[in-house]
C-alpha atoms as one frame of an Amber mdcrd trajectory, in Angstrom:
protein
  25.385  -9.849 -10.568  28.626 -12.013 -10.000  28.987 -15.312 -12.313  27.400
 -17.855  -9.732  24.318 -15.916  -9.118  24.114 -15.417 -12.651  24.320 -19.556
 -12.968  21.695 -20.506 -10.278  19.253 -17.791 -11.821  19.685 -19.182 -14.957
  19.108 -22.861 -13.737  16.102 -21.559 -11.797  14.603 -20.017 -14.714  15.741
 -22.430 -17.538  13.224 -25.328 -16.732  10.181 -22.753 -16.643  11.439 -21.287
 -20.004  11.504 -24.560 -21.621   8.371 -25.627 -20.437   6.475 -22.439 -21.331
   8.089 -23.122 -25.224   6.717 -26.547 -24.733   3.175 -25.765 -23.817   3.242
 -22.684 -26.365   3.956 -24.915 -29.324   1.285 -27.607 -28.450  -1.082 -25.290
 -27.082  -4.359 -24.282 -29.756  -4.560 -20.606 -30.078  -8.292 -20.680 -30.645
  -8.405 -21.460 -26.705  -7.226 -18.523 -25.899 -10.413 -16.464 -25.988 -11.743
 -13.709 -23.694 -14.388 -15.891 -22.909 -12.233 -18.040 -20.790 -11.042 -14.735
 -18.923 -14.440 -13.682 -18.309 -15.500 -17.010 -16.704 -12.543 -16.897 -14.302
 -13.827 -13.440 -13.026 -16.946 -12.618 -13.865 -19.382 -13.609 -10.738 -22.210
 -13.322 -13.956 -21.013 -16.529 -15.823 -22.079 -18.868 -12.908 -25.661 -18.555
 -13.374 -26.062 -19.109  -9.690 -28.086 -16.321  -8.265 -30.536 -19.524  -7.765
 -28.860 -20.813  -5.078 -29.399 -19.256  -1.411 -26.258 -20.490   0.627 -23.184
 -18.725   0.108 -21.351 -21.786   1.031 -23.331 -23.739  -2.031 -22.678 -21.310
  -4.412 -18.558 -20.894  -3.347 -18.550 -24.700  -3.862 -20.376 -24.727  -7.044
 -18.573 -21.854  -8.317 -15.094 -24.244  -7.645 -17.086 -27.236  -9.323 -17.873
 -24.509 -12.602 -14.651 -23.565 -12.739 -11.621 -25.560 -11.032  -8.862 -23.026
 -11.731 -10.566 -20.932  -8.905  -9.202 -23.061  -6.143  -5.905 -22.568  -7.640
  -5.658 -18.887  -7.749  -7.020 -18.916  -4.039  -4.435 -20.885  -2.775  -1.565
 -19.138  -4.641  -3.254 -16.220  -3.509  -3.250 -17.271   0.414   0.285 -18.272
   0.230   1.460 -15.005  -0.662  -0.163 -13.422   1.891   1.367 -16.191   4.538
   4.323 -15.015   2.518   3.801 -11.158   3.330   3.106 -12.074   7.133   6.005
 -13.837   7.677   8.378 -11.830   5.069  10.402 -10.494   8.065  12.014 -13.950
   8.706  13.589 -14.218   5.244  15.007 -10.808   6.311  16.472 -12.308   9.434
  17.868 -15.522   8.023  19.470 -13.632   5.490  21.089 -11.237   8.421  22.099
 -14.710   9.934  23.671 -16.507   6.832  25.462 -13.290   6.338  26.803 -13.685
   9.787  27.781 -17.050   9.427  29.650 -16.249   6.526  31.638 -13.351   7.620
  32.944 -15.825  10.771  33.620 -18.391   8.255  35.362 -16.720   6.151  37.278
 -15.449   9.413  36.191 -11.283   8.220  36.472  -8.857  10.938  33.419  -6.750
  12.015  34.966  -3.598  10.145  37.097  -6.095   7.469  35.872  -4.140   3.664
  34.734  -7.360   2.410  32.998  -8.963   5.670  29.388  -7.562   3.424  30.043
 -10.064   0.914  27.335 -12.697   1.565  26.604 -16.104  -0.488  24.392 -16.130
  -3.316  21.890 -18.170  -0.401  21.447 -14.895   1.539  20.674 -12.590  -1.107
  17.777 -14.760  -2.084  16.517 -14.520   1.407  16.726 -11.131   1.447  14.908
 -10.581  -1.733  12.396 -12.954  -0.416  12.217 -10.781   2.537  11.291  -7.312
   0.368   7.091  -7.281   1.587   6.842  -5.207  -1.931   7.506  -7.646  -4.094
   6.125 -10.242  -2.731   3.250 -10.330  -4.590   4.691  -9.983  -7.951   7.096
 -13.134  -7.092   3.804 -15.068  -6.696   2.106 -14.022 -10.140   4.905 -15.755
 -11.890   3.586 -19.146 -10.835  -0.038 -17.918 -11.097   1.035 -17.073 -14.849
   2.641 -20.674 -15.034  -0.186 -22.192 -13.261  -2.453 -20.407 -15.848  -0.896
 -21.512 -18.586  -0.642 -25.272 -17.692  -4.387 -25.287 -17.018  -5.751 -23.143
 -19.793  -2.601 -22.345 -22.915  -0.301 -19.245 -23.176  -2.385 -16.781 -24.838
  -5.222 -16.773 -22.029  -2.604 -16.187 -19.380  -1.118 -13.221 -21.606  -4.293
 -11.717 -22.181  -5.291 -11.908 -18.214  -1.938 -10.050 -17.268  -2.562  -7.429
 -20.050  -6.036  -6.456 -19.362  -5.323  -5.571 -15.719  -5.669  -1.783 -15.166
  -2.347  -0.660 -13.544  -3.549   3.041 -13.776  -3.079   2.833  -9.999   0.084
   1.619  -9.574   1.496   3.862 -12.078  -0.529   6.728 -10.370   1.071   6.229
  -7.031   4.889   5.486  -8.313   3.930   8.955  -9.706   2.625  10.820  -7.311
   4.804   9.265  -4.522   8.107  10.826  -6.405   6.495  13.990  -6.607   5.140
  14.291  -2.970   8.684  13.322  -1.894  10.478  16.000  -3.446  12.197  18.874
  -1.140   9.866  22.159  -2.136   7.119  19.881  -1.724   8.028  18.673   1.865
   9.039  21.281   3.259   5.996  23.208   1.921   4.246  20.415   3.933   6.465
  20.531   6.688   6.258  24.488   6.673   2.315  24.427   7.058   2.260  21.644
   9.844   5.060  23.535  11.649   2.767  26.452  12.317   0.528  24.122  14.036
   3.457  22.383  15.930   4.324  25.676  16.978   1.627  26.049  19.128   3.173
  23.657  21.331   6.846  25.026  20.846   7.645  22.663  18.006   7.964  19.709
  21.022   7.998  16.407  19.089   4.327  15.511  20.788   3.270  18.749  18.678
   4.806  17.290  15.330   3.134  13.738  16.651   0.005  15.693  16.646   0.161
  17.573  13.921   1.792  15.504  11.377  -1.161  12.476  12.350  -3.973  14.939
  12.185  -3.207  17.236   9.612  -1.433  15.030   7.349  -4.082  12.430   6.790
  -7.047  14.943   6.602  -5.041  16.585   3.599  -5.341  12.779   1.866  -8.410
  14.228   1.005  -7.357  16.430  -1.585  -3.274  15.503  -2.640  -4.586  11.902
  -2.025  -3.861   9.724   0.416  -0.585   8.385  -1.603   0.738  11.847  -1.338
  -0.288  12.156   2.112   1.145   9.236   3.132   4.476  10.089   1.423   4.630
  13.113   3.005   3.494  12.517   6.529   5.844   8.967   6.788   8.928  11.027
   5.973   8.006  14.065   8.203   7.266  11.143  10.770  10.728   9.701  10.518
  12.656  13.175  10.432  11.088  14.400  13.857  10.136  11.161  15.731  11.430
   8.234  14.491  15.033   9.203  14.322  14.563  10.145  17.928  14.169   6.634
  18.596  10.894   5.956  20.254  10.456   2.896  21.976   9.235  -0.316  19.930
   5.674   0.463  21.463   5.718   3.923  20.947   6.818   3.504  17.421   4.404
   0.456  16.718   1.388   2.895  18.158   2.493   5.769  15.918   2.590   3.375
  12.358  -0.791   1.904  13.484  -2.088   5.028  13.771  -0.969   6.704  11.312
  -2.284   3.553   8.484  -5.640   3.746   9.689  -5.780   7.888  10.181  -4.240
   8.031   6.212  -6.748   5.225   5.208 -10.059   7.378   6.530  -8.353  10.863
   6.022  -9.169  11.033   2.124 -12.665  10.212   2.441 -13.863  13.436   2.241
 -13.650  13.868  -1.258 -14.759  11.625  -3.769 -11.425  11.473  -5.513  -8.572
  10.849  -3.023  -9.352   7.525  -1.457  -8.852   4.398  -3.647 -11.693   2.599
  -2.505 -13.829   5.564  -2.638 -12.117   6.316  -6.144 -13.578   2.578  -7.209
 -16.926   2.993  -6.511 -17.892   7.088  -6.820 -18.544   7.258 -10.548 -20.573
   4.067 -10.572 -22.538   4.597  -7.873 -22.629   8.584  -8.759 -20.998   9.714
  -5.317 -19.485  13.251  -5.332 -18.131  15.202  -2.969 -20.849  17.038  -0.942
 -22.131  13.530  -0.866 -18.730  12.384   1.034 -18.667  15.350   2.845 -21.575
  15.000   4.523 -21.830  11.210   5.041 -17.890  10.085   5.380 -15.837  13.032
   5.963 -16.633  14.669   9.329 -17.065  11.230  10.658 -13.444  10.366  10.023
 -11.928  13.642  10.704 -13.779  12.762  14.770 -12.656   9.628  14.658  -9.027
  10.582  13.691  -8.908  13.355  16.437 -10.424  10.522  18.650  -7.793   8.162
  17.980  -4.965  10.798  17.936  -5.968  11.827  21.213  -6.633   8.680  22.495
  -3.137   7.884  21.758  -1.437  10.730  22.843  -3.078  10.157  26.501  -1.514
   7.013  26.153   1.835   8.037  25.217   2.085  11.467  26.727   4.686  10.555
  29.283   7.123   9.059  26.300   6.361  11.920  23.879   7.656  14.160  26.473
  10.432  12.394  27.206  11.647  12.478  23.071  12.256  16.487  23.733  15.894
  15.860  25.220  16.922  14.035  22.282  15.173  16.384  19.955  17.655  19.117
  21.512  20.769  16.865  21.305  19.882  16.204  17.530  18.842  19.540  16.620
  20.595  21.066  13.634  22.295  24.420  14.095  20.841  27.820  12.241  23.112
  28.040   9.249  21.601  24.499   8.122  18.299  25.241   9.207  18.458  28.400
   7.066  19.757  26.471   4.145  16.916  23.582   4.513  14.441  27.211   3.363
  16.060  28.325   1.128  14.010  26.477  -2.085  12.795  29.708  -4.378   8.928
  29.871  -4.169   8.723  29.827  -7.812  10.101  26.282  -7.508   7.897  25.087
  -4.882   4.875  26.844  -6.764   5.662  24.754  -9.688   6.101  21.274  -7.705
   2.778  21.816  -6.297   0.734  22.525  -9.440   2.724  19.380 -10.696   1.002
  17.043  -7.890  -2.031  19.046  -8.376  -2.037  18.233 -12.294  -1.573  14.734
 -11.425  -3.678  14.448  -9.259  -6.727  16.295 -11.748  -5.079  13.563 -14.168
  -5.314  10.972 -11.859  -7.240   8.492 -14.152  -5.690   9.676 -17.765  -2.290
   7.702 -17.587  -1.465   8.840 -20.869  -1.192  12.573 -19.774  -0.152  11.813
 -16.029   2.937  10.181 -17.040   3.432  12.634 -20.212   3.792  15.170 -17.214
   5.975  13.848 -15.133   8.251  13.121 -17.669   8.276  16.897 -18.397   8.418
  17.325 -14.197  12.101  15.160 -14.457  12.981  17.883 -16.990  12.504  20.557
 -14.707  13.835  18.415 -11.927  16.813  18.122 -13.661  17.104  22.502 -14.351
  16.579  23.148 -11.088  18.760  20.716  -9.377  20.580  22.635  -6.955  17.203
  23.226  -5.168  16.817  19.542  -4.885  17.400  16.585  -2.818  18.747  13.454
  -4.212  15.345  11.893  -6.024  15.140   8.417  -5.391  12.627   6.529  -7.660
  12.868   2.685  -5.569  10.542   3.142  -2.800   7.519   4.269  -5.323   8.962
   1.971  -8.131   8.615  -0.739  -5.066   5.597   0.239  -4.248   4.176   0.388
  -7.806   5.414  -3.389  -7.791   3.452  -4.211  -4.872   0.168  -2.503  -5.843
   0.741  -4.168  -9.498   0.856  -7.579  -7.894  -2.194  -6.825  -5.671  -4.012
  -6.406  -8.919  -2.872  -9.621 -10.505  -4.311 -11.756  -8.044  -7.169  -9.706
  -6.924  -9.100 -10.062 -10.020  -9.441 -13.766  -9.524 -10.448 -13.184  -6.012
 -14.421 -11.609  -6.824 -16.070 -15.054  -6.980 -15.766 -15.876  -3.355 -15.426
 -12.242  -2.269 -18.549 -11.021  -4.414 -20.532 -14.170  -3.204 -19.869 -13.841
   0.345 -20.477 -10.017   0.847 -23.767 -10.434  -1.379 -25.715 -12.242   1.246
 -24.918 -10.198   4.242 -26.967  -8.404   6.337 -26.115  -4.795   7.386 -24.310
  -5.098  10.534 -22.220  -8.680   9.157 -21.152  -6.685   6.187 -19.760  -3.983
   7.931 -17.725  -6.580   9.945 -16.900  -8.762   7.267 -15.596  -5.760   5.243
 -13.453  -4.734   7.530 -11.973  -8.262   8.144 -12.124  -8.784   4.248 -10.197
  -5.622   3.960  -6.924  -6.816   6.324  -6.500  -9.411   3.658  -7.061  -7.615
   0.387  -6.748  -4.315  -1.102  -9.929  -2.179   0.148 -10.150  -0.809  -3.234
 -10.922  -4.442  -4.284 -13.216  -5.246  -1.899 -15.274  -1.928  -2.761 -14.641
  -1.742  -6.788 -15.914  -6.164  -6.788 -19.267  -4.796  -4.753 -20.211  -2.664
  -7.638 -20.624  -5.994  -9.557 -23.183  -6.625  -6.954 -26.849  -5.860  -8.790
 -29.427  -4.187  -6.298 -27.069  -3.259  -3.801 -28.662  -1.329  -1.483 -27.487
   2.281  -0.516 -27.814   1.421   3.072 -25.079  -1.556   2.353 -23.369   0.592
  -0.206 -22.400   2.944   2.792 -21.731   0.308   5.154 -19.193  -2.271   3.076
 -17.002   1.481   1.923 -16.969   2.660   5.727 -15.809  -0.921   6.415 -13.227
  -1.087   3.435 -11.880   2.440   4.695 -12.068   1.581   8.669 -10.245  -1.745
   8.090  -7.820   0.013   5.738  -4.523   0.024   8.698  -4.794  -3.465   9.446
  -2.054  -4.709   7.835   0.200  -3.647   4.595  -2.108  -5.001   2.276  -5.074
  -3.491   3.123  -4.668   0.135   1.608  -2.753   0.972  -1.628  -0.656   4.093
   1.068   0.389   1.578   3.207   3.281   0.205   1.494   4.716   3.085   0.687
   4.420   4.131   4.498   5.981   0.621   5.376   8.582   1.808   2.498  10.061
   4.842   4.197   9.745   3.757   7.923  10.714   0.187   7.583  14.447   1.771
   8.188  13.452   2.481  11.683  12.736  -0.822  12.955  15.647  -3.047  13.427
  13.911  -6.185  13.019  11.712  -5.526   9.989   7.710  -4.170  10.733   5.964
  -7.360  12.566   2.377  -7.992  10.857   0.972  -8.896  14.215   2.493  -6.221
  16.174   1.275  -3.431  13.811  -1.911  -5.412  13.327  -2.644  -4.793  17.283
  -1.535  -1.427  17.244  -4.006  -0.302  14.535  -6.900  -1.939  16.319  -7.859
   0.298  19.164  -7.885   2.837  16.153 -10.130   0.755  13.929 -12.711   0.121
  16.484 -12.829   4.001  17.071 -13.442   4.428  13.299 -16.073   1.434  13.003
 -17.801   3.108  15.622 -17.845   6.292  14.449 -18.711   5.303  11.214 -21.538
   2.860  12.516 -23.364   5.196  15.025 -22.899   8.143  13.954
């Protein structure tokens, strides 16, 4: 980092450090108790079960705990920032171009990429994966000012970050060359039925990939499916319309594709233990409906884009690799592939035990280094960014139960389905289902409805489902102006309706 940039960041952080130090010195440690943390999170702490109106209950909770309104305001700002992230990126590019012109650099000048500190900051603010973590900073300091430093630190330290850690590791292993090639060969068999055309690959990836998510977890399925779509579809430069349709369909299919089992989809994982849901239960009540919805949605989009998918065959022929390159890509020894798959399965099996899967991952990195001649470059950037996204969402989501549980607890079955889908678009669907486990006397029908709504709406936005940021990070480079939330929402809308009908009517 240059001296100028360091000075800017120092000047930005210095007031925060001074204010924080003054607050810590002046605070009373006795105020930083778990009782305060429980009050800002727990719905039971408000003792408002006698209030019938949801609106009156929300007003009462704000009156009892005014910080609820502060945390909600910061959460809304984070969401708005997420939806406008691509604008920050565009501003950064404009600043970069303006700086190049002002300096008189030609396009191919070796120093033309050097830009002002302002453009770097704008680009930083345009990184979707770190937005919620960025807004965790003002949340932390506001909590510090309202309560004290000990309470804010206690809140951050008591969040459960198992899911972000798990997603980072499962994404890293799933994106290794042996695993990708194994999945690609499996889907190649199916694509072979259509002579390996782009349309055949498109159907294979969007149907088989999401259903694999029920066994290798949704983050793993998203990583593999997104990488294969990038290789076999997006590199052929499809139209903007087909690009968004594919992305929206991928997000929706992945969200529902993990419900064949009780351990693969984050929103199901959050409730399976509390509600005693097993894999046979999921298969009978959710699995076959999800599979049917995936077939119908993908089939419908195929009919709509059949002509354009057929036209991609020309681009595929022009980009086809030579025979030597194809043989070299398939030269990973079988025993290495087996160890990678075993490592993947082991991490999935121990998904609730961070000490085990983190330690196992460190051993896996040693094996990766020993077999590096059969590997590709192991990039941790994308998995770590996704982990940051989920960690930030967990920090903010833990303070939203006061209004989410109040709204969901007083709805009828039909309205609950729609509300669950709508809330999922602006919250992680796993957070939605987790909060419903805190609602007393929730009937089996209501439990089914809220989970069905949560997985149905998991493709509408990037923040709706935990694996979505992984897919966005992998495929974002294929969208010139970044992935625009309104277009993603529009692309996922029809598959969402189809999935909603499948879960509601069947």
